[in-house]
DRENDO-1510 file (C-alpha; in Angstrom, 1 decimal, always signed):
<recs>
REC; n; res; u; v; w
REC; 1; MET; +69.3; +104.6; +134.8 .
REC; 2; SER; +72.4; +102.8; +133.3 .
REC; 3; PRO; +75.4; +104.3; +132.4 .
REC; 4; LEU; +75.0; +103.7; +128.3 .
REC; 5; PHE; +71.7; +105.4; +128.8 .
REC; 6; ARG; +73.4; +108.6; +130.5 .
REC; 7; LEU; +75.7; +108.9; +128.1 .
REC; 8; MET; +73.7; +108.9; +125.2 .
REC; 9; ARG; +70.7; +111.3; +126.6 .
REC; 10; ARG; +74.5; +113.7; +127.1 .
REC; 11; LEU; +75.5; +113.1; +123.5 .
REC; 12; ALA; +71.6; +113.6; +122.2 .
REC; 13; SER; +71.9; +117.5; +123.7 .
REC; 14; VAL; +71.3; +120.4; +121.5 .
REC; 15; ARG; +74.3; +121.9; +123.1 .
REC; 16; VAL; +76.4; +119.3; +122.6 .
REC; 17; SER; +75.6; +119.7; +118.5 .
REC; 18; VAL; +76.5; +123.8; +119.0 .
REC; 19; ALA; +79.9; +123.2; +120.4 .
REC; 20; LEU; +81.0; +120.4; +117.6 .
REC; 21; LEU; +79.5; +122.9; +114.7 .
REC; 22; LEU; +81.0; +125.6; +116.1 .
REC; 23; ALA; +84.4; +123.6; +116.7 .
REC; 24; LEU; +84.1; +122.7; +113.3 .
REC; 25; ALA; +84.1; +125.4; +112.4 .
REC; 26; VAL; +86.9; +127.3; +114.4 .
REC; 27; ALA; +88.5; +123.7; +112.7 .
REC; 28; GLY; +88.0; +124.1; +108.8 .
REC; 29; ALA; +89.7; +128.0; +109.1 .
REC; 30; VAL; +92.6; +127.0; +110.8 .
REC; 31; GLY; +92.9; +124.2; +108.3 .
REC; 32; SER; +92.2; +126.3; +105.4 .
REC; 33; ALA; +94.9; +128.9; +106.5 .
REC; 34; ILE; +97.6; +126.7; +106.5 .
REC; 35; PRO; +98.4; +125.4; +103.0 .
REC; 36; GLN; +98.0; +121.7; +102.6 .
REC; 37; GLY; +100.0; +119.1; +101.0 .
REC; 38; LEU; +102.9; +120.8; +100.6 .
REC; 39; ASN; +106.2; +119.3; +100.0 .
REC; 40; PRO; +108.7; +119.3; +103.1 .
REC; 41; GLU; +110.8; +122.5; +101.6 .
REC; 42; GLU; +108.3; +124.3; +100.7 .
REC; 43; TYR; +107.0; +124.2; +104.6 .
REC; 44; VAL; +110.1; +124.8; +105.1 .
REC; 45; ARG; +110.5; +128.0; +102.9 .
REC; 46; ARG; +107.7; +129.9; +104.0 .
REC; 47; PHE; +107.2; +129.1; +107.4 .
REC; 48; GLY; +111.2; +128.9; +108.3 .
REC; 49; GLU; +111.5; +126.7; +111.9 .
REC; 50; ALA; +107.8; +126.6; +112.4 .
REC; 51; GLY; +107.2; +124.5; +109.2 .
REC; 52; LYS; +108.6; +121.4; +110.3 .
REC; 53; GLY; +106.3; +122.3; +113.5 .
REC; 54; LEU; +103.5; +122.4; +111.1 .
REC; 55; ARG; +104.2; +119.2; +109.6 .
REC; 56; TRP; +105.0; +117.4; +113.0 .
REC; 57; LEU; +101.8; +118.3; +114.4 .
REC; 58; GLY; +100.2; +117.4; +111.1 .
REC; 59; LEU; +98.9; +120.6; +109.7 .
REC; 60; ASP; +100.2; +120.0; +106.7 .
REC; 61; ARG; +97.5; +117.1; +106.1 .
REC; 62; PHE; +95.0; +118.5; +108.9 .
REC; 63; PHE; +91.7; +117.4; +107.0 .
REC; 64; THR; +92.6; +113.8; +106.8 .
REC; 65; GLY; +94.2; +114.1; +110.3 .
REC; 66; VAL; +92.6; +112.5; +113.9 .
REC; 67; LEU; +91.5; +115.9; +115.1 .
REC; 68; PHE; +89.3; +116.6; +112.3 .
REC; 69; ARG; +88.0; +113.5; +111.8 .
REC; 70; GLY; +87.6; +113.3; +115.7 .
REC; 71; LEU; +85.3; +116.1; +115.5 .
REC; 72; LEU; +83.3; +115.0; +112.6 .
REC; 73; GLY; +83.2; +111.4; +114.4 .
REC; 74; LEU; +81.4; +112.7; +117.1 .
REC; 75; LEU; +78.8; +115.4; +115.3 .
REC; 76; ALA; +78.0; +111.9; +113.7 .
REC; 77; ALA; +77.9; +110.2; +117.0 .
REC; 78; ASN; +75.5; +113.3; +118.6 .
REC; 79; LEU; +73.4; +113.0; +115.4 .
REC; 80; LEU; +72.8; +109.1; +115.4 .
REC; 81; ALA; +72.4; +109.6; +119.1 .
REC; 82; CYS; +69.6; +112.5; +118.9 .
REC; 83; GLY; +67.9; +110.1; +115.9 .
REC; 84; LEU; +68.0; +107.1; +118.4 .
REC; 85; ARG; +66.3; +108.7; +121.2 .
REC; 86; ARG; +63.4; +110.0; +119.1 .
REC; 87; SER; +62.8; +106.8; +117.4 .
REC; 88; VAL; +62.6; +105.7; +121.1 .
REC; 89; ASP; +59.7; +107.7; +122.1 .
REC; 90; GLY; +58.2; +107.3; +118.8 .
REC; 91; MET; +58.3; +103.4; +118.8 .
REC; 92; ARG; +57.0; +103.6; +122.5 .
REC; 93; GLY; +54.0; +106.1; +121.1 .
REC; 94; VAL; +53.4; +103.5; +118.4 .
REC; 95; ALA; +53.0; +100.9; +120.9 .
REC; 96; GLY; +51.1; +102.9; +123.5 .
REC; 97; LEU; +53.7; +103.4; +125.9 .
REC; 98; GLY; +54.9; +106.6; +125.6 .
REC; 99; ARG; +53.6; +109.5; +127.7 .
REC; 100; ALA; +50.6; +111.2; +126.5 .
REC; 101; SER; +50.6; +115.0; +124.9 .
REC; 102; TYR; +47.2; +116.1; +126.5 .
REC; 103; ARG; +45.0; +115.2; +129.1 .
REC; 104; LEU; +41.7; +115.8; +129.1 .
REC; 105; ASP; +38.6; +114.6; +131.7 .
REC; 106; LEU; +35.3; +115.1; +130.2 .
REC; 107; PRO; +32.0; +113.0; +131.6 .
REC; 108; ASP; +30.8; +111.5; +128.0 .
REC; 109; ARG; +33.2; +109.1; +127.3 .
REC; 110; SER; +31.4; +107.3; +124.4 .
REC; 111; ARG; +31.1; +111.2; +122.7 .
REC; 112; MET; +34.8; +111.8; +122.9 .
REC; 113; VAL; +35.6; +108.7; +121.6 .
REC; 114; ALA; +33.2; +109.3; +118.3 .
REC; 115; ARG; +34.6; +112.5; +117.7 .
REC; 116; LEU; +38.4; +111.8; +118.3 .
REC; 117; ARG; +37.4; +108.8; +115.7 .
REC; 118; ASP; +35.8; +111.7; +113.6 .
REC; 119; LEU; +39.5; +113.7; +113.6 .
REC; 120; GLY; +41.2; +110.4; +112.5 .
REC; 121; PHE; +42.5; +109.1; +115.7 .
REC; 122; THR; +42.9; +105.7; +116.7 .
REC; 123; VAL; +41.4; +105.1; +120.1 .
REC; 124; SER; +42.0; +102.6; +122.3 .
REC; 125; ALA; +38.6; +101.9; +124.1 .
REC; 126; GLU; +40.5; +100.6; +127.4 .
REC; 127; SER; +40.9; +102.2; +130.5 .
REC; 128; PRO; +43.0; +104.6; +130.5 .
REC; 129; LEU; +41.4; +105.7; +126.8 .
REC; 130; ARG; +44.4; +106.6; +124.7 .
REC; 131; ALA; +44.1; +108.1; +121.4 .
REC; 132; ARG; +46.7; +108.7; +118.5 .
REC; 133; ARG; +47.2; +109.4; +115.0 .
REC; 134; ARG; +50.5; +110.0; +112.5 .
REC; 135; CYS; +52.4; +108.1; +114.5 .
REC; 136; TRP; +54.8; +107.0; +112.5 .
REC; 137; PHE; +55.5; +110.9; +111.0 .
REC; 138; PHE; +57.7; +110.2; +114.2 .
REC; 139; LEU; +60.0; +108.8; +111.4 .
REC; 140; GLY; +61.3; +111.8; +110.0 .
REC; 141; PHE; +63.5; +113.2; +112.7 .
REC; 142; PRO; +66.0; +110.3; +112.5 .
REC; 143; LEU; +65.7; +110.5; +109.0 .
REC; 144; VAL; +67.2; +113.9; +108.7 .
REC; 145; HIS; +69.5; +112.8; +111.4 .
REC; 146; LEU; +71.0; +109.9; +109.8 .
REC; 147; ALA; +71.3; +111.6; +106.3 .
REC; 148; PRO; +74.4; +113.4; +107.7 .
REC; 149; ALA; +75.9; +110.7; +109.6 .
REC; 150; LEU; +75.6; +108.2; +106.4 .
REC; 151; VAL; +77.2; +111.2; +103.9 .
REC; 152; MET; +80.1; +111.7; +106.5 .
REC; 153; ALA; +80.2; +107.7; +106.8 .
REC; 154; GLY; +80.7; +107.6; +103.3 .
REC; 155; ALA; +83.1; +110.6; +102.6 .
REC; 156; LEU; +85.6; +108.9; +105.3 .
REC; 157; TRP; +85.0; +105.2; +103.5 .
REC; 158; GLY; +86.3; +107.0; +100.1 .
REC; 159; SER; +89.0; +108.6; +101.5 .
REC; 160; TRP; +90.2; +105.2; +103.3 .
REC; 161; GLY; +89.5; +102.5; +100.6 .
REC; 162; GLY; +89.3; +104.9; +97.6 .
REC; 163; LEU; +91.5; +106.9; +95.6 .
REC; 164; VAL; +92.4; +110.0; +94.0 .
REC; 165; GLY; +95.6; +111.1; +92.8 .
REC; 166; THR; +97.2; +113.4; +90.0 .
REC; 167; ALA; +99.9; +112.7; +87.1 .
REC; 168; ASN; +101.3; +114.7; +84.8 .
REC; 169; THR; +103.4; +113.8; +81.8 .
REC; 170; TYR; +104.3; +114.8; +78.3 .
REC; 171; LEU; +103.0; +112.8; +75.7 .
REC; 172; ASN; +104.0; +109.7; +74.6 .
REC; 173; GLU; +106.0; +109.3; +78.0 .
REC; 174; PRO; +104.0; +106.6; +80.2 .
REC; 175; VAL; +102.7; +107.1; +83.3 .
REC; 176; TRP; +103.1; +103.9; +85.8 .
REC; 177; SER; +102.4; +105.9; +89.2 .
REC; 178; ILE; +100.4; +108.8; +90.3 .
REC; 179; HIS; +100.5; +111.2; +93.4 .
REC; 180; ASN; +97.6; +109.9; +96.0 .
REC; 181; TRP; +96.4; +113.5; +97.5 .
REC; 182; SER; +95.4; +111.0; +100.5 .
REC; 183; ILE; +98.9; +110.3; +101.9 .
REC; 184; GLY; +101.1; +112.3; +100.0 .
REC; 185; GLU; +102.8; +109.3; +97.8 .
REC; 186; GLU; +103.3; +107.9; +94.8 .
REC; 187; TYR; +101.0; +105.6; +93.9 .
REC; 188; PRO; +101.6; +102.2; +91.2 .
REC; 189; LEU; +98.6; +101.6; +88.9 .
REC; 190; PRO; +98.2; +98.3; +87.6 .
REC; 191; PHE; +98.6; +99.7; +84.2 .
REC; 192; ALA; +100.5; +102.4; +82.0 .
REC; 193; LEU; +98.4; +105.7; +81.1 .
REC; 194; VAL; +100.3; +107.3; +77.3 .
REC; 195; ALA; +98.8; +110.7; +76.1 .
REC; 196; GLU; +99.5; +110.0; +72.7 .
REC; 197; ASP; +97.8; +113.3; +71.0 .
REC; 198; LEU; +96.8; +116.9; +72.4 .
REC; 199; ARG; +94.1; +118.5; +70.6 .
REC; 200; PHE; +92.2; +121.5; +70.7 .
REC; 201; LEU; +88.9; +122.4; +69.1 .
REC; 202; HIS; +87.6; +125.7; +68.5 .
REC; 203; TYR; +84.2; +127.6; +67.7 .
REC; 204; PRO; +84.4; +129.0; +64.2 .
REC; 205; THR; +86.2; +132.0; +64.6 .
REC; 206; ARG; +85.1; +135.6; +63.0 .
REC; 207; LEU; +87.4; +136.7; +59.6 .
REC; 208; ARG; +88.3; +139.5; +57.5 .
REC; 209; VAL; +88.7; +138.6; +54.2 .
REC; 210; ARG; +89.2; +140.0; +50.8 .
REC; 211; VAL; +86.4; +138.5; +47.7 .
REC; 212; GLY; +86.6; +138.8; +44.4 .
REC; 213; VAL; +86.3; +138.2; +41.0 .
REC; 214; GLN; +90.2; +137.1; +39.7 .
REC; 215; GLY; +91.6; +140.1; +38.1 .
REC; 216; GLU; +89.5; +142.7; +39.7 .
REC; 217; GLU; +89.1; +144.8; +42.8 .
REC; 218; LYS; +88.3; +142.5; +45.6 .
REC; 219; ALA; +85.6; +143.5; +48.6 .
REC; 220; LEU; +86.7; +143.3; +52.2 .
REC; 221; ILE; +83.8; +141.6; +54.2 .
REC; 222; GLU; +83.9; +140.4; +57.6 .
REC; 223; THR; +82.5; +137.1; +57.9 .
REC; 224; ARG; +82.9; +133.7; +59.9 .
REC; 225; GLU; +84.9; +130.4; +59.5 .
REC; 226; GLU; +82.6; +127.7; +57.9 .
REC; 227; GLY; +80.1; +130.7; +56.2 .
REC; 228; ARG; +79.7; +131.5; +53.1 .
REC; 229; VAL; +79.8; +134.7; +51.3 .
REC; 230; ARG; +77.7; +135.9; +48.3 .
REC; 231; VAL; +80.0; +137.4; +45.5 .
REC; 232; GLU; +79.0; +140.6; +44.3 .
REC; 233; GLY; +78.4; +141.2; +40.3 .
REC; 234; SER; +79.6; +137.2; +39.4 .
REC; 235; PRO; +77.2; +134.3; +40.1 .
REC; 236; TYR; +79.3; +132.7; +42.9 .
REC; 237; THR; +79.2; +131.6; +46.3 .
REC; 238; VAL; +81.4; +130.9; +48.0 .
REC; 239; TRP; +82.0; +128.5; +51.0 .
REC; 240; LEU; +84.8; +129.0; +53.6 .
REC; 241; ASP; +87.0; +126.0; +55.5 .
REC; 242; ARG; +89.1; +126.5; +59.0 .
REC; 243; LEU; +91.4; +129.0; +58.7 .
REC; 244; ASP; +95.0; +127.5; +59.0 .
REC; 245; THR; +96.6; +130.3; +61.7 .
REC; 246; THR; +100.2; +129.3; +61.0 .
REC; 247; THR; +100.7; +129.3; +57.4 .
REC; 248; GLY; +97.7; +131.9; +56.8 .
REC; 249; ARG; +96.2; +129.1; +54.3 .
REC; 250; LEU; +92.2; +129.3; +54.0 .
REC; 251; PRO; +90.9; +126.6; +52.2 .
REC; 252; TYR; +87.5; +127.2; +50.3 .
REC; 253; SER; +85.3; +126.2; +47.6 .
REC; 254; LEU; +82.7; +128.0; +44.9 .
REC; 255; GLU; +79.1; +127.4; +44.3 .
REC; 256; GLY; +77.9; +128.6; +40.8 .
REC; 257; PRO; +76.3; +127.7; +37.4 .
REC; 258; GLN; +79.0; +124.5; +37.2 .
REC; 259; GLY; +77.7; +123.2; +40.5 .
REC; 260; ARG; +80.5; +122.7; +43.1 .
REC; 261; LEU; +83.9; +123.8; +42.1 .
REC; 262; GLY; +86.9; +123.5; +44.2 .
REC; 263; PRO; +88.5; +123.2; +47.0 .
REC; 264; PHE; +90.8; +126.1; +46.3 .
REC; 265; SER; +93.3; +127.8; +48.8 .
REC; 266; SER; +94.0; +131.2; +49.8 .
REC; 267; ARG; +97.9; +130.5; +49.0 .
REC; 268; GLU; +98.4; +129.3; +46.5 .
REC; 269; GLU; +98.0; +130.2; +43.3 .
REC; 270; VAL; +94.8; +129.7; +42.1 .
REC; 271; THR; +94.4; +130.4; +38.2 .
REC; 272; ALA; +91.8; +128.1; +37.5 .
REC; 273; ALA; +89.6; +129.8; +39.9 .
REC; 274; PRO; +87.1; +132.5; +39.2 .
REC; 275; VAL; +86.9; +133.6; +42.2 .
REC; 276; GLN; +89.8; +134.2; +44.7 .
REC; 277; VAL; +89.8; +134.6; +49.1 .
REC; 278; VAL; +93.2; +136.2; +50.5 .
REC; 279; PRO; +92.5; +136.2; +54.4 .
REC; 280; ASP; +92.6; +139.7; +55.9 .
REC; 281; ALA; +92.2; +139.1; +59.7 .
REC; 282; TYR; +90.9; +136.9; +62.2 .
REC; 283; PHE; +89.6; +137.3; +65.9 .
REC; 284; ASP; +90.6; +135.0; +69.1 .
REC; 285; ARG; +89.5; +132.0; +68.4 .
REC; 286; GLU; +87.3; +130.8; +71.3 .
REC; 287; LEU; +87.9; +126.9; +73.2 .
REC; 288; ARG; +85.0; +124.7; +72.3 .
REC; 289; ARG; +86.5; +121.4; +73.7 .
REC; 290; THR; +90.3; +120.0; +74.9 .
REC; 291; GLU; +90.8; +116.5; +73.7 .
REC; 292; VAL; +93.8; +113.7; +74.3 .
REC; 293; SER; +94.2; +110.5; +73.0 .
REC; 294; VAL; +94.9; +107.9; +75.3 .
REC; 295; SER; +96.2; +104.5; +75.4 .
REC; 296; VAL; +96.2; +101.8; +78.3 .
REC; 297; ARG; +99.0; +99.8; +78.3 .
REC; 298; GLY; +99.9; +96.2; +79.7 .
REC; 299; SER; +103.4; +95.4; +81.2 .
REC; 300; ALA; +104.5; +94.1; +77.7 .
REC; 301; ASN; +103.4; +97.5; +76.2 .
REC; 302; GLU; +100.7; +96.1; +74.4 .
REC; 303; VAL; +97.8; +98.5; +74.4 .
REC; 304; LEU; +94.7; +97.0; +76.3 .
REC; 305; VAL; +92.6; +99.9; +75.1 .
REC; 306; GLN; +92.5; +103.0; +73.2 .
REC; 307; ASP; +90.6; +105.9; +73.5 .
REC; 308; LEU; +90.0; +110.0; +73.5 .
REC; 309; VAL; +90.0; +111.6; +76.8 .
REC; 310; ALA; +88.3; +115.5; +77.1 .
REC; 311; VAL; +87.6; +117.6; +80.2 .
REC; 312; ASN; +84.6; +116.1; +81.7 .
REC; 313; GLU; +84.4; +113.0; +79.5 .
REC; 314; PRO; +86.2; +110.7; +81.5 .
REC; 315; LEU; +87.4; +107.2; +80.7 .
REC; 316; VAL; +87.0; +104.5; +82.6 .
REC; 317; TYR; +88.7; +100.9; +82.4 .
REC; 318; ASP; +88.8; +98.4; +85.4 .
REC; 319; GLY; +87.4; +100.1; +87.9 .
REC; 320; TYR; +89.5; +103.4; +87.3 .
REC; 321; ARG; +88.2; +106.9; +86.2 .
REC; 322; ILE; +90.6; +109.1; +84.2 .
REC; 323; PHE; +89.8; +112.3; +84.0 .
REC; 324; LEU; +91.8; +115.3; +81.6 .
REC; 325; THR; +92.2; +118.1; +84.1 .
REC; 326; ALA; +95.3; +119.8; +83.0 .
REC; 327; TRP; +97.3; +120.6; +80.0 .
REC; 328; GLY; +100.1; +123.5; +79.1 .
REC; 329; GLU; +103.8; +123.5; +78.4 .
REC; 330; GLY; +107.1; +121.7; +80.0 .
REC; 331; ARG; +110.6; +121.8; +78.8 .
REC; 332; GLU; +111.3; +123.9; +75.8 .
REC; 333; GLY; +107.8; +123.8; +74.6 .
REC; 334; ALA; +107.0; +120.3; +75.1 .
REC; 335; PRO; +103.0; +120.0; +75.5 .
REC; 336; THR; +101.9; +118.1; +79.0 .
REC; 337; VAL; +98.8; +116.9; +80.1 .
REC; 338; GLY; +97.6; +116.5; +83.5 .
REC; 339; PHE; +95.3; +113.5; +84.3 .
REC; 340; GLN; +93.2; +112.7; +87.3 .
REC; 341; ILE; +92.6; +109.5; +88.2 .
REC; 342; SER; +90.4; +107.7; +90.9 .
REC; 343; ARG; +88.9; +104.9; +92.0 .
REC; 344; ASP; +85.7; +104.3; +94.5 .
REC; 345; PRO; +85.9; +101.6; +97.3 .
REC; 346; VAL; +83.3; +99.4; +95.5 .
REC; 347; SER; +84.6; +99.3; +91.7 .
REC; 348; ARG; +84.9; +95.9; +90.4 .
REC; 349; ARG; +88.2; +95.5; +88.5 .
REC; 350; SER; +86.9; +93.2; +85.9 .
REC; 351; GLY; +88.9; +94.8; +82.4 .
REC; 352; SER; +86.1; +96.6; +81.1 .
REC; 353; VAL; +86.5; +100.4; +79.9 .
REC; 354; ALA; +83.3; +102.1; +79.9 .
REC; 355; ARG; +82.6; +106.0; +79.2 .
REC; 356; HIS; +81.3; +108.3; +81.7 .
REC; 357; SER; +80.4; +112.1; +81.7 .
REC; 358; ALA; +81.1; +113.7; +85.1 .
REC; 359; PRO; +82.5; +116.9; +86.0 .
REC; 360; ALA; +86.4; +117.5; +87.0 .
REC; 361; CYS; +88.6; +120.5; +87.0 .
REC; 362; SER; +90.5; +121.9; +84.3 .
REC; 363; CYS; +93.9; +123.5; +84.5 .
REC; 364; CYS; +96.9; +124.3; +82.7 .
REC; 365; CYS; +100.2; +123.9; +84.1 .
REC; 366; SER; +103.8; +124.7; +83.9 .
REC; 367; ASP; +105.2; +121.7; +84.3 .
REC; 368; PRO; +105.0; +117.9; +84.8 .
REC; 369; ARG; +104.9; +117.7; +88.6 .
REC; 370; PRO; +102.7; +116.1; +90.9 .
REC; 371; GLY; +99.7; +118.6; +91.2 .
REC; 372; CYS; +100.3; +120.5; +88.3 .
REC; 373; GLY; +103.4; +122.0; +89.8 .
REC; 374; SER; +103.6; +125.5; +91.5 .
REC; 375; ARG; +102.2; +127.3; +88.8 .
REC; 376; MET; +98.2; +127.1; +87.6 .
REC; 377; GLU; +96.8; +129.1; +84.6 .
REC; 378; ASN; +93.2; +129.7; +83.1 .
REC; 379; CYS; +91.6; +127.6; +86.2 .
REC; 380; THR; +88.3; +126.4; +86.3 .
</recs>
């Protein structure tokens, strides 16, 4: 038996699989217990002098280090060896060279052949008689073992050849680089990304308004933005618009015998309006959508493309996927926006633009530093 064959037999052992899975579980627990990807100063602040040792051992980026990836590589080799060994045995069985599962000694050979063929076996009438069926069913075993190995290989290829980074910025400030989490360094972009405007869209919120004919007592009614209210004692129906919570202005229009009248405003003198609407209170708004107007610019500050980016609706430009992942306030209350930018290893860079829907995290950040700084709120 050749040394290579002996190595494969040892590697294709269930005991090796169990040992590697246990080692990966312990390694994952260790890596999860140690904060990953922090600044060197933060490790010293949290762990003292031991923080320098953690970084020297590579435990600050444990899951991309040699130890963890080495265990994954050994597990992949174990799975491939198991699949290959079963494939060799299966192919020998297809060729009629494998070991028999059962041996029967019956005197009536012809009846045995007929009975086996009735049961779906392929029978070789040569001596010794061999019967087999469902020869290719063995492929299920190597395919099941090959699939996890391919997933791990794809993940490794993506981490080496792909890109995942983040950047936080104030509105109208160009972003020329992102923080690459794989290597913990800044990665220059071939374009500038500018967040021009941040908008929050809400579902129609509940309102409490006073509605009545001019000069008469007004009824207190609970309704909803963009709703309609029938005015008692008059032929009019009030159609409400969205409430401006900053100014308290509530636009509305009327529908009556003269047709559609308005629009009117609750903050203006509306002597021409036969019905007056005064907002009394509103309830907490429920966020429906957050979107930011983004422009991609070239080296001469020319606009290459401009579009809206929302949570789970990235902009794809030149092979880069641009996700909206964060928003908040920075210095003096100035709005900030956070992006996650990724690129697959096989992405073609041709200057093309596309829109895709894909999941991405969302959070609010305290200040525009790589990775949302040190405080995250409303994360989902």
